[in-house]
Structures are given as structure tokens and as C-alpha cells.
N, C-alpha and C positions, 0 to 999 in steps of 0.2 A: 254718402253712397248719392249716385245721384238720380232725380226722378226721371223717367222715361217722358220722352215728347208726345204732345197726342198722336202723332203721327207714326211712331212706334207703336204705341197702345191700341190703335185700330190696325196697324199690320198683323199685330200680335195676335188680335181677335180674328182677324181673318185667318190667317195661317191656321189657328186651330181649329178653327168649327169647318175648317176645308179638311184638315185631317180627320178629325173625329167621324165627318160624313163619309170620307173613302176609308176610313179604317174600323170605325168602332160602332156598328150600326145598331148593337146592345146602349146606344147614348140615345137619348132623344134630344138633349142639349147640352150644351156645354154653359157655366155661368161665370165670368171672369170678372174679378174686382182688383181693383188698387189701391196699394197703401204705401204711399213712398216710392221706394226703388221695389219694392215687391208686388207682386202680380198672383192672386192667389184663381186656381181654378177648381171647379165645381164639376160633377159629372149631374146630369137629369134623367134618371130612366123612365121607359116609357108610363111606369104606374106614377110616376111625379117626385117621387122620394128622390132626394138630391144627396151625393155623397161629394164628402172633400175628398179632392185627389191629389192636389200638390201646389206647390208654392214655386215660384220662378223669383228670380233675384237677380235685375237689370244693372249691367256692369259696363254701361256705356255702348252698347253693339244691340242692333235689332235684331241679328241674328243669334248672337251666342249668349246666354241666359246661365246663372247657377241654378240647383237644381236641389227641392227638398220634399220628399215624400211625406204624405200625410200620415200620421202614426195614430190611428184609430184607438189602439188599446190606452193611449195619455194625453188624446187628444192635441198632438202639438205637430208643427212641421221638423222634419229631422233632417239637415245637411246630408244630400246623397251621392252615392256614384251611379253615373249612368250606365250602359252596358259597355259603352264604348271603353270604360275604365278610368273617365275623365268626370270630374265634379263639375264641369260647366259644358252645354252643347245646344243645339236647337231645341224650340220648344217644343215642333212636335216631336223629337228623341224623349223629351221630358215627359208629353203625353203619352207616347207609346210605351215609356217604362210603367207610368203610374197607372194605365188601363191594364196593362198587364198583369198587375199585380191586382189590383181590386175588381176587373172584369175575368180573373183565372184562366189569361191565354199567355202562356210562357212562348209561344213564337214571333211575339213582340221584340224578346230580348235577343231573336237568331238573327246574325246578319245576314243580307238580301244574296238569293244565289243568282248569280248568272243562266 
């Protein structure tokens, strides 16, 4: 697996922070760390507590990443399917999916209405 270039890491960080500010006011901040092809995303709550949310897997594209949800029950990440039915998608889709679960907002999984 390829490691994302710095420009992709910067773009990922900007997109995720922008989406969190727009859609997830319950989060005070996001923490993103990289290890090889993976980006680990933790949410910070207003009280300073952090919670792991998801892991993204770089596949050579800055816009489409693999998705794994954090499983608190066994402290691991499990490859998962996004609400679109696909195992890959945009980082913001993955963030919405994880936050919908961990912040108890199932509307995150509903398709937008016109």
C-alpha cells in the first residue's frame, strides 16, 4: 500500500475539519494521525475527552479512501461498508458514518433530499 503524499494529508485534514465544523457541533476538534497508508481520526468532545472514530485507508486517490469503523468493544478497527453500500468513499462520508454512530445521529446515514 502506498503512503499518501503530504499534499494529500493536508487536503484530508482540511476536508475533515471543515466537515466536522459544518455538521458535527458536538465535536470540539478532530485529531488525525497517519501511519503508513492509514489515517486515524479521533474526535475531541467539549470536555476534552477524545474518542477514536475511524480509520481511513489510502488507495492512491485523495478523494476515495477505504473505511474502517472503530469498535470500542474490542479496541480495534473493522473494515466497514459506508451507507452508500460501498467499502470506499470520500473521507467526509466516512466521518459522517462514524459520527452518526458515536454521536447518536442516524440522520447522517440518510441520503440528502432535494
